[in-house]
N, C-alpha and C positions, 0 to 999 in steps of 0.2 A: 377380643372384646367379649365381655359377658353377654349372654342372651337375656331376653326378658324373663324367660323361665328361671334362669339362674338367679336373677335379682329377686324375683318373687319368692323363691325358695329361701334365700338369705333373709329377706324381710320377715318371712314366716318364722324362721328360727330366732330372729331378733325379738319378735313379739312374744315369744315364750318367756323371755326374761331369765332363762337358765344360762349361767355362765359357760358351762361346758359346751352346750349347743351353739351358743353365740360365738365362742372361741373357734370352734371347728369351721363354722360357716364363714366367718370373716377371714380366717387364715386361707381358706380355699379361694375366696374372692381376691384377697391381696396378692396371692401368688400368681393368679391369672392376669391381674390388672396392673401389676407392679410397673411395667414398662409402657403403660398406655397413657398417651398424652392427648389423644383426640377421642371425642365421645359422640355417640349417636344421639340425635335430638329426640328419637322415638322413646328412648329410655329416660328422658330428662326427669319426668315426674317421679319415676321409681327411684332414681338416684337421690332426688331431693328428700323423698320419704325415708330412704335409708340413712341419709345424713342426719335427719331429725332424730331418728331412733338411736343412732350411735352417740350423738351429743347428749341425749337424755340418759343413755346407759352410762356415759362417763361420769355422770353426777352421783352414781352409786358407789358403794364401797366395792372395789374390784380387785381381783388378783393381778399382780404385775403383768402376767402374760396376757390377760384379757385387756388391761389398759393399753398395752403395746399394740395388740391387734386392732383395737378401736381407733387408736391414733394413726396407725398406718392406713386404715380405711379413710379417715378424714383427710390425710395427706393426699391420697389418690383422688378422692372426690373433689377436693378443693382445687385441683388442676383445671377443672371445668369452669370457665368464667360465667357460664349460663346457670350454674347450680350453686351459687354462693349463699342463697337464702338461709339455709339451716345454720350457717356459721357466722353471720354478721350481726346477730343480736348481741346486746351487752352481756346477756347470760352466757351465750355460747363462747364469746371471746374471753370472758372471765374464766370459764371452765378450762379453755385451752391455755390461758396464761397461767393458771394454777398448775397444770401439768408441765408447763415449761419452766416452772420455778420463778415466775415473775409476780411480784407483789403489785396488785392493783388497788388503788386507795379510794376511788370515788364511785365504785359500782353502785352502792346504795343510793347515793345522791342522784345518779343518772337514772336509776329505776324509778325514783319518785317523780322525776321530770317526765316520765313516759317513754314510749318506745321511739326508736329512730324511725324516720319516715319509711313506710313500706313494711314495718314489722307486724302491725295489727294486733288484735287481741291475743292471738295465740302466742306471739312473741312476748307480750306483756306478762302472760301467765308463766311462761318459762323463766322470765327474769325474776318474778316474785318468788319463784321456787328455788332460786339459786343464790339468794342473799348470803347464805352461810358459806357457800363455796367462794363467792366473790370477796367476802370480808375476812375469811380465815384461810388464806392460802398456806400451804406448807412451805417453810423456809427452804431455799434451794439446796441446802446442805444436808437436809434431814429426809431420809427414806424416799428419795426420788431416784428411780433407776435412770441411768444416763441415756439409755435407748429411748425411754419414755420421754425424757427431756428433749432429746434431739427430734423425735417425731412431732412433738407439739410445736417446737420452734419452726420446723419445716412447714407445718400446716399454717401457722400464722403468716409466714412469709408468702405462701401461695395466696392466702386470702387478701393480704395487702396489695399484692401484685395485680389481682383481678377485680377488686371491688373498691369503689370509692366510698361506699357506705362503711365497709370494713375499716378503711383508713380513718373515717370520722369517729367510729366507735373506739378505735385504738387511741385516738387523741383524747376522747372523753374519759377513758379509763386511765389516762396518764401512764400508758404502757412504757413510755420512755423512762419514767422514773424507776420502774422495776428493772428495766434493762440496765440503767446506770448503776443500780445497786449490784447487779451481777457483774458488771465490768469492774467494779471496785474489788470484787472477790476473786480476782484473776490468779491469786496465789494458791487457790485450793488445788492440791496435787491430784485429786481424784477425777477432775474434769478431763475428759478426753478431747481430742482435736475436733471431732465433729460437733460437740456441744459448743465449744469456744467459737468455732467458725460460724455456726448458725445464730449465735447471740450477736455476733458482729454483723452478719448478713441482715438480720432483723433491724439492727440499728441503722444500717445503711439505707434500707428501704424506708424506714420511718422518716429519716432526714431528707431523703431524696424526694419523697412524695408529699410531705407536709411542711410548708414554710414555718408554721407556728411551732412544730416540734423541733425543727432545725434551730430556731431561735431559743427555745427552751433549753435544749441541750447545751448550746453555746454559752448562754448567759447564766441561767439559774443553776444549771448542773455543772458549770465550769468544764465544758466538754473538751476544750483544748488541753487543759492540764490533765484531765482524766484519761483521754486517749493518748496523749503524749507519753504518760507513764505506762500505759498498756503497751505501746509500741516499744518503749525502752525495755520492758520486761520480756517481750516477745523476742527481741533481738539479743537479749542477754547483755545489755550494755552497762558500763560503769563510767563514772566521770573522773577523768584524770586532771581536769582543769575546770574553771568556771563554765566555759562554753566549749569544752572539747571532750568527746566521748571515745571509748575504746571498748572492744569486746572483753567481757570479764574473763580474767585468766590469761589474756593475751595483750596486756597493756602496752608492751613495747613493740608490738607488731603493727605496721600500718594497715588500715582496712583493706587496701588493694592486694595485700599479700596473705590475707587470711583465707582459710578454706571456705568454699561456697556455703551459703546458708541453706538449710534443709528446705525441702518443698513445703512442709507444713509451716515452718517459720514464715516463708514467703507468702503463702496463702493468707495467713492471719495478718501479716503486715500490710498486704495490699488492701484487705478489707478496712483496716484502720485508716490507711491513707485516703481511701475513698470517702469514708465518713468525715474525716477531717477536712477534706476538700469541700464537702457539702456545707459544713458549719463555718468555714472561713471564707466563703465565696465573696462576701462583701467587704472583707477587711481592707482591701486596697482602696475602696471607694469612700471610706470614712476615716475620721481621725481616731487613733487609738490612744488610750491613756498609758501612763508609765507601767502599770501592772500588766495590762494586756501586751504591751511591747516586750516586757520581760518574758511573758509566756511564749510569745512568738519567737523570740530569739532562742529560748530554750528548745523549742520545737525545731527551729532551723538547724541547731547543732546536731540534733538526732537525724534530721533529713540529710545533712551532709554525710553522716555515716552511711545512711541508706544509699546515697548516690555512689559512694566509693566501695560499697559491698557488692558482691555478685551472687547470683542464684545458680543453681545447678541446672544448666540448660540455657541455650541462647535465647529461645523464645520467651521463656519465663523471666530471664534476666532483663530482656527488653521491656516486658510489660511492667515489671517491678520498678525499673528506672523511669518509665513513662509516668506512672502514678506519682512517683517522688517529684519529678519535674513539675507536673501539674499542680501539686500542692505548694511547692516552692514559689510558683507564680502567684499564689494567693497571699503570700506573706507581705506585710507592709515593706516597701522598698528600703527604708532605712535599716530594717532588720536583716537585710541580706549580707551585711558585713560579717556575719558569723561564718560565712563560707570561706573567708580568708584569714580567720583569726588563729587557727592552730599553728604551732611552731613548725618551722621547716625541719624536716628530718632528712636523713641521709639519702633516701630514695624518693624524696618529694620532688614534684615539679615546682621550680622556684623562679620568681622574677622579682628583682630588686629587693631581695630579702623577704618576700611575701610568699606564703604557701599557696600555690595555684592548682593544687590537685583537683579541687571541685570545679574550677573554671575549665581546666583541661578536659575533665570528664564530660562536662556539659557540651563542650565543643565537639568532642568525639560523638556524643549522642546525637547532636544536631546534624553532623555530617552523615551519620548512619541513616537518619530519617530522610535526608535529601537523596541519598543513594537509593533508598527503597522506593521513593517516589509514590507512595501509596497514601491517599487521604492526607495530603500535606497540611491542609488547614487544621485537622484534628491532631496530627502527630508531630508536625514540625513547629507550629507557631508557639506552643508553650515554651519550648527551649529557646527559640529565637527571641521571643519577648523578654524572657528571663535574662538572657545574655545582654540584650540591649539595655535594660534597666541597670544591670550590674555595671556595665561599662560607663553608663551615664553618671553614676554617683561615685564610682570608685576609680580613681586615676590609675592605680597600679594594675587593676583588672583590665581597664581599657588598653593600656600599653601592652599587656601580655596578649590580649586577644588580637590586637592590631599586628603584633609581630607574627602571629600565626595565620591570620586571615589576609592581611595586606602588607606582606613584606616589601622591602624596597624594590621598585620596578626594575627589571633587567630585560625582560622580553617585551619589546615594543612593536613587534611585527605581526603579532596575532591579536585579534580582537579580544577585548576583556571577557566576552562571554564564551570564547573558544578555549578549550583546555580542560584539564582534570583537577586543577587546584581548587581549593575551597573558595577562593575569590571568584574563579570562573563559574563555579556552580551557583554562587549567590547572585552574581550579575545576571545569569540566565533566569533566575527566579524573578528578577526585576521586571521582566516582560511576561510573567506567568499569566494565564487566563483568569485565575482567581485573584480578585483585587486585594483581598486581605493578605494573601501570600506575597504578592508583588510589593505591597506597601511595607510589610514587616521586613522583608529582605532589604529594601532600599533604606529603611529607617536604621537598621543595624549597621550597614556600611556607612551611612551618613554620620552616625554617632562615633564610629571608629575613626572617621576623618575629622573628628571634633567639630562637626557641623560646619566645616569649611567648604564652601562651594567649589572653589578652584581645585582643592585636593580631591573632593568627591568626583568631579568630572575627570580628573587625571586617572583615577583608578577604575572608573566605570564607563567613561565615554559620555559625551553630552547627550547622545540619543537615548541611552539607557537611563540617564539621570533626569531627563526632562520631566517625567511624570511627577516625581517627588518635588522637584524644584518649582514646577508650575503650581502644584497644590499648595506650596508654601509661599508663593510669590517671590521666588528667588531666581527666576530665569536670568536676571541681570547679574552676571558674574561679579563677585567681589563683596556681596552682602552676606555676612556670616552671622550665625546664631550661636547661642550656647555660652556657657561660662567655663572655659577651659584654660589650661596653662598655655603660656606663650612660647614653649620650646619649638625651635625650628625643625623642619623636616629635612632629613638628609636624603640626597638624591644620588643614585649610582652613576658611575661614569657613563654607562651605556645609555641611561636616560638623558643625561645632560647632552650627549652628542646628538641624540635623535630628537630632542625636544622641539627644535625649530621646525622639523618636518612632520610632526605628529598632527594628524587630522583630529581636531577636538571633538568632532561629531562621533567618529568611530573609535577614537582613542588609540589608534595605531598609525605607524608609518606606512603610507600606501605608495605603491610603485607609481612613478610618473606616467601619466597617460599621454599618448601622442596627440599633437594638435590636429584636430579634424580638418583645419583649413590649410594645413601644410601642403605645399605643392600646387595650390589653386592659383589661377590667374585672377586679376582684379575683376574681370568680367564674370567669372564663375562665382566669386565671392559676392558680387552685387546681385547675381541671379538667386543665390541661396538666401540672401537677405530679403529680397522681394517675396520669395516663397513664404518666408516666416511672417512677413507683414500680412500677406493674404490669409494665412492660417489664423492669425489673431483677429482679422476682420471677420472671417466666417464664424469664429467662436463668439464674437461680440453680438453678431446678428442671431445666433442660435437660441439665445435666452433659455438656458437649461432649467432655470428655476421655475419658469412658467410651465415648461413641459412637464416637470415633475408634479407640479400642483394639478395640472390637467389630468395626468395619468392617475393620480390618487383619487380625484373626483370620479 
């Protein structure tokens, strides 16, 4: 960490206004502080002063090397959440947006309205001096060094992350509009991976932190279409049918047999998926019109390709599929039929003439999350809920999932929760300590049983099923829900033979237990009966409820 003397020396060099001196001083500071993420409170005022000088310096005509050094300093200083003051005025944010290649359209109006709370007269002065910068940004494709672009984007990301005022200013400047324009220019070949990544990261932060920006991108800027197209280009996809994609140049090869996507493709794709998750978060809670539904189905087809593609590395692959599943869970349920629309190919997983590759992959992903057992609520529930809704609305999907999860019963001597099959694992989750996990696992199995109470008890045991049945008022066997087909369930010979001896509470055939009174004389039986009567009598006199109330008082 730099000492006070070092900062004072750098501030002195900055105050000279000479580019060569400033460049040398800032390069020294940046080299020493590049990996610093914690800052001393003693130097706070000096860092704020340095930040103000750097921002003012950036408003001048500078050499590219000096621009880069100044922006690197801003990136480092903006890591400190206590020193955001120099960077959260409209003037400062407009300057950084200019270097990031983002067009801001309302800076002049915002200046006329006065400073953001806490900026004061000095902030107002800086804003009035920056109108030219705010209103005349350089287009992103003209004379903007990519490294300068990237540093400015990183700085804005830091500011948004640490400052609520910075988030308000970003909304005032309509920063998301400039970001959307850059996302439309995704075909520019000169952009490097770092610039593309931080444009997307900035978009993610804006949509994650501001509900109004989220709605603006989704509705006014047609974010689902815009980002769907960006994802399509990132993965190099083409359309071989109305709602079926393939990797360009490999149209005849199924996604599962294609080479892994590159790390850079995966990183960009995951940022897009996270942004789309933010802006589609409420789509399941409201009615969508035909145009929106068409956009969601188009996006669903791309997500199916994501689900069947793989990344280079197990951990990265798991993360990529996790974001894909999260977003699929946001799509309106009727739009999920795009997952089973592609034609059956030679190597496809097929059921009743329907392509079940996506359902099979979701099932594998879900089981992998169960096996990992880590943060089940965050990692397992999205796939579990998605499979439940798919099974509820699509008969062929339900039949396929049931054949995998609840095959005809043959083993009737082990409890439903004992074993390594997927059914055993899901039944174990029905008594999980987390209520959400428990309820979702039970709901999934209940839907696979066509919401038939008797069948549900058959596969899970009455004891495991009691929680869901009680919550739905279905403890009385025979009352069924749901609108499902009337096809009968086939039973194995093993189950038919053991059916009469199965304990409905545990769901298994239990060994006969010896009669505890076997071999007793009548007098001994009468003696044991009297002991039981006396125990009941003592219990009735004990009045445990009153004792508990007394102890509590």
